[in-house]
Residue frames as qw, qx, qy, qz and C-alpha x, y, z in Angstrom:
[[0.021, -0.469, 0.529, -0.707, 103.99, 135.18, 154.44],
 [0.654, -0.373, -0.656, -0.054, 103.08, 133.01, 157.42],
 [0.216, -0.563, 0.370, -0.706, 102.26, 134.18, 160.92],
 [0.584, -0.152, -0.788, 0.126, 102.33, 131.88, 163.95],
 [0.414, -0.547, 0.298, -0.664, 100.77, 131.99, 167.39],
 [0.568, -0.014, -0.811, 0.135, 101.30, 129.36, 170.08],
 [0.566, -0.566, 0.212, -0.560, 99.62, 128.66, 173.37],
 [0.507, 0.218, -0.813, 0.186, 101.36, 126.16, 175.62],
 [0.143, -0.054, -0.835, 0.528, 100.35, 124.19, 178.71],
 [0.510, -0.201, -0.153, -0.822, 96.61, 124.60, 178.16],
 [0.283, -0.105, 0.858, -0.416, 94.65, 122.60, 180.73],
 [0.806, 0.299, 0.161, -0.484, 92.53, 120.63, 178.26],
 [0.720, -0.093, 0.640, 0.253, 93.36, 117.38, 176.49],
 [0.019, -0.361, 0.568, 0.740, 94.67, 117.55, 172.94],
 [0.105, 0.299, 0.914, 0.254, 91.88, 115.22, 171.79],
 [0.069, 0.768, 0.568, -0.289, 89.18, 117.69, 172.86],
 [0.042, -0.708, 0.152, 0.689, 91.09, 120.62, 171.37],
 [0.172, -0.119, 0.772, 0.601, 91.48, 118.84, 168.01],
 [0.191, 0.583, 0.789, 0.032, 87.69, 118.59, 167.65],
 [0.065, 0.883, 0.197, -0.420, 87.51, 122.40, 167.70],
 [0.201, -0.545, 0.506, 0.638, 90.55, 122.80, 165.44],
 [0.322, 0.185, 0.841, 0.394, 88.96, 120.66, 162.74],
 [0.207, 0.781, 0.572, -0.140, 85.99, 123.05, 162.49],
 [0.056, 0.935, -0.020, -0.350, 88.07, 126.13, 161.62],
 [0.538, -0.289, 0.569, 0.551, 90.84, 124.65, 159.48],
 [0.347, 0.283, 0.631, 0.634, 90.97, 126.39, 156.09],
 [0.018, 0.872, 0.490, 0.011, 88.54, 129.19, 156.99],
 [0.238, 0.697, -0.064, 0.674, 89.28, 132.88, 156.74],
 [0.313, 0.052, -0.606, 0.730, 90.60, 134.44, 159.95],
 [0.329, -0.110, 0.187, -0.919, 87.55, 136.63, 160.62],
 [0.758, -0.104, -0.404, -0.500, 85.15, 133.82, 159.76],
 [0.638, -0.016, -0.720, 0.272, 87.02, 131.42, 162.08],
 [0.060, 0.065, -0.526, 0.846, 86.79, 133.88, 164.99],
 [0.557, -0.099, -0.051, -0.823, 83.04, 134.24, 164.37],
 [0.782, -0.064, -0.582, -0.216, 82.53, 130.46, 164.30],
 [0.493, 0.024, -0.703, 0.513, 84.54, 130.02, 167.51],
 [0.191, -0.206, 0.297, -0.913, 82.52, 132.70, 169.29],
 [0.717, -0.106, -0.033, -0.688, 79.32, 130.65, 169.01],
 [0.689, 0.077, -0.721, 0.002, 80.73, 127.20, 169.79],
 [0.678, -0.655, -0.012, -0.334, 79.83, 125.85, 173.25],
 [0.904, -0.043, -0.284, 0.318, 83.05, 123.88, 173.83],
 [0.513, -0.792, 0.076, 0.322, 85.68, 124.98, 176.34],
 [0.651, -0.099, 0.403, 0.635, 88.36, 124.59, 173.68],
 [0.330, 0.743, 0.405, 0.418, 86.64, 127.16, 171.45],
 [0.242, -0.969, -0.016, 0.046, 87.53, 129.95, 173.89],
 [0.628, -0.514, 0.387, 0.438, 91.17, 128.87, 173.94],
 [0.568, 0.266, 0.538, 0.564, 91.41, 128.58, 170.16],
 [0.143, 0.899, 0.347, 0.226, 89.59, 131.91, 169.76],
 [0.347, -0.901, 0.128, 0.226, 92.05, 133.78, 171.97],
 [0.604, -0.297, 0.517, 0.529, 95.01, 132.25, 170.17],
 [0.457, 0.556, 0.543, 0.432, 93.43, 133.07, 166.79],
 [0.020, -0.985, -0.164, -0.049, 92.93, 136.70, 167.85],
 [0.497, -0.709, 0.325, 0.380, 96.58, 136.81, 168.91],
 [0.612, 0.068, 0.579, 0.534, 97.71, 135.44, 165.54],
 [0.291, 0.796, 0.420, 0.324, 95.63, 138.05, 163.69],
 [0.237, -0.964, 0.028, 0.114, 97.05, 140.82, 165.90],
 [0.615, -0.418, 0.450, 0.494, 100.59, 139.55, 165.23],
 [0.538, 0.389, 0.554, 0.501, 99.93, 139.66, 161.49],
 [0.117, 0.920, 0.297, 0.226, 98.53, 143.20, 161.56],
 [0.327, -0.933, 0.120, 0.091, 101.00, 144.79, 163.96],
 [0.598, -0.514, 0.494, 0.368, 104.26, 142.97, 163.27],
 [0.487, 0.039, 0.693, 0.530, 103.99, 142.18, 159.56],
 [0.243, 0.416, -0.068, -0.874, 101.54, 144.85, 158.26],
 [0.010, 0.154, 0.909, 0.386, 99.26, 142.24, 156.67],
 [0.462, -0.156, -0.162, -0.858, 95.64, 142.87, 155.76],
 [0.442, -0.062, 0.747, -0.492, 93.18, 141.09, 158.06],
 [0.763, 0.363, 0.129, -0.519, 90.80, 140.26, 155.20],
 [0.618, 0.534, -0.550, -0.174, 93.46, 138.30, 153.27],
 [0.112, -0.417, 0.858, -0.278, 94.37, 135.94, 156.13],
 [0.870, -0.097, -0.277, -0.396, 93.22, 132.34, 156.39],
 [0.692, -0.497, 0.506, -0.137, 94.00, 129.40, 158.68],
 [0.535, 0.537, -0.630, -0.170, 96.74, 127.54, 156.84],
 [0.575, 0.023, -0.793, 0.201, 97.58, 125.16, 159.69],
 [0.491, -0.535, 0.296, -0.620, 96.11, 124.54, 163.11],
 [0.759, -0.011, -0.650, 0.036, 97.06, 121.67, 165.36],
 [0.570, -0.672, 0.273, -0.385, 97.05, 120.62, 169.00],
 [0.603, 0.292, -0.710, 0.218, 99.89, 118.51, 170.40],
 [0.751, -0.544, -0.371, 0.048, 100.04, 116.79, 173.76],
 [0.001, -0.777, 0.407, -0.481, 101.74, 118.64, 176.58],
 [0.183, 0.227, -0.860, 0.419, 103.02, 117.30, 179.88],
 [0.634, -0.456, -0.523, -0.340, 100.58, 115.26, 181.94],
 [0.214, -0.506, 0.539, -0.638, 100.17, 115.90, 185.65],
 [0.569, -0.155, -0.808, -0.005, 99.87, 112.72, 187.68],
 [0.360, -0.397, 0.346, -0.770, 97.55, 113.15, 190.65],
 [0.257, -0.115, -0.954, 0.107, 95.93, 110.72, 193.07],
 [0.555, -0.358, -0.018, -0.751, 92.52, 110.36, 194.60],
 [0.265, -0.195, 0.866, -0.376, 91.76, 108.17, 197.56],
 [0.553, -0.053, -0.656, -0.511, 89.68, 105.15, 196.63],
 [0.819, -0.402, -0.060, -0.405, 87.58, 102.69, 198.57],
 [0.943, -0.306, -0.027, 0.126, 89.26, 100.57, 201.28],
 [0.463, -0.743, 0.300, 0.378, 92.40, 102.71, 201.39],
 [0.736, 0.236, 0.444, 0.454, 93.29, 102.22, 197.75],
 [0.148, -0.518, 0.236, 0.809, 94.90, 104.65, 195.34],
 [0.566, 0.653, 0.500, 0.048, 93.03, 105.88, 192.27],
 [0.408, -0.207, 0.279, 0.844, 95.31, 107.61, 189.74],
 [0.345, 0.860, 0.321, -0.194, 94.14, 110.69, 187.88],
 [0.545, 0.022, 0.337, 0.768, 95.92, 112.11, 184.85],
 [0.152, 0.857, 0.204, -0.448, 95.47, 115.84, 184.19],
 [0.664, 0.283, 0.423, 0.547, 96.29, 116.23, 180.52],
 [0.010, 0.781, -0.035, -0.624, 97.60, 119.44, 178.96],
 [0.695, 0.480, 0.426, 0.324, 98.17, 120.45, 175.36],
 [0.231, -0.449, 0.235, 0.830, 100.03, 122.88, 173.12],
 [0.503, 0.727, 0.460, -0.084, 98.08, 124.77, 170.43],
 [0.307, -0.321, 0.394, 0.805, 99.71, 126.17, 167.28],
 [0.480, 0.756, 0.414, -0.160, 97.98, 128.31, 164.68],
 [0.377, -0.195, 0.439, 0.792, 99.59, 129.33, 161.39],
 [0.408, 0.785, 0.320, -0.340, 97.88, 132.04, 159.35],
 [0.467, -0.020, 0.510, 0.722, 98.84, 132.68, 155.73],
 [0.244, 0.524, -0.020, -0.816, 97.95, 135.35, 153.23],
 [0.699, 0.473, 0.535, -0.025, 95.66, 134.41, 150.35],
 [0.304, -0.227, 0.490, 0.784, 97.28, 134.94, 147.00],
 [0.484, 0.652, 0.245, -0.529, 95.26, 137.01, 144.58],
 [0.642, 0.204, 0.604, 0.426, 95.17, 135.98, 140.94]]
């Protein structure tokens, strides 16, 4: 059984979010939440909230045990970019790109032997 949780249009670049995702890939759900709690990155808060949502989905909607869940897949894709401008020296235009991303977490149940 797989449980998904998605967060879309997060105001952080996918590259920065992937650095956090790589740290928790393959960990147990509770262990991943603990690791994310103590990480200083901005993306750790976003991934932590989405992870908590995925665990809540598994418990409430599918009656899965929290202790058997692990992070099967976690990935961050690029979202739409907002093009903004900032005035530069001598009346010039300096473009700014505000990047966004979409985060997807898939939790699966560990199979007992």
